[in-house]
C-alpha positions, 0 to 999 in steps of 0.5 A, spaced: 499 500 499 503 506 497 503 513 502 499 518 502 503 523 499 505 518 493 498 516 493 496 524 491 502 525 487 499 520 483 492 522 482 495 528 481 500 527 475 492 524 471 489 528 466 483 532 467 478 527 463 482 520 468 481 524 474 473 525 471 473 517 469 476 515 476 471 520 479 465 515 476 469 509 477 468 511 484 461 513 484 459 507 482 463 502 487 460 507 492 453 505 490 454 498 489 458 498 497 451 501 499 447 497 496 451 492 499 451 495 507 443 495 505 442 488 504 448 486 510 453 483 504 458 487 505 464 484 507 468 490 510 465 496 511 470 501 512 472 500 505 466 506 504 468 511 509 476 510 505 472 511 497 468 516 500 474 520 500 477 518 494 472 521 491 473 528 495 480 527 493 479 526 486 473 532 486 478 538 490 485 535 485 479 538 479 478 543 482 485 546 483 485 545 476 479 548 475 482 554 478 488 555 475 487 554 468 482 560 469 487 564 472 492 562 467 486 564 461 485 570 466 492 573 466 492 573 459 487 577 458 483 571 454 
């Protein structure tokens, strides 16, 4: 298992499209986990928390990227 800082570096290295895809996949996983929780078939309930936080991390990086991109466009005057 990689450390959190190494994991964040890997996430930051992804493109915007790859991050969007990752968020989409994680949301599908979250749906499956919630469904398993309701039916009582979940093996590791902590995975819900981990997945929720992983979605938040990816969305935060997307937001930071958008802010930087908007700042660059503003500085260029376009």
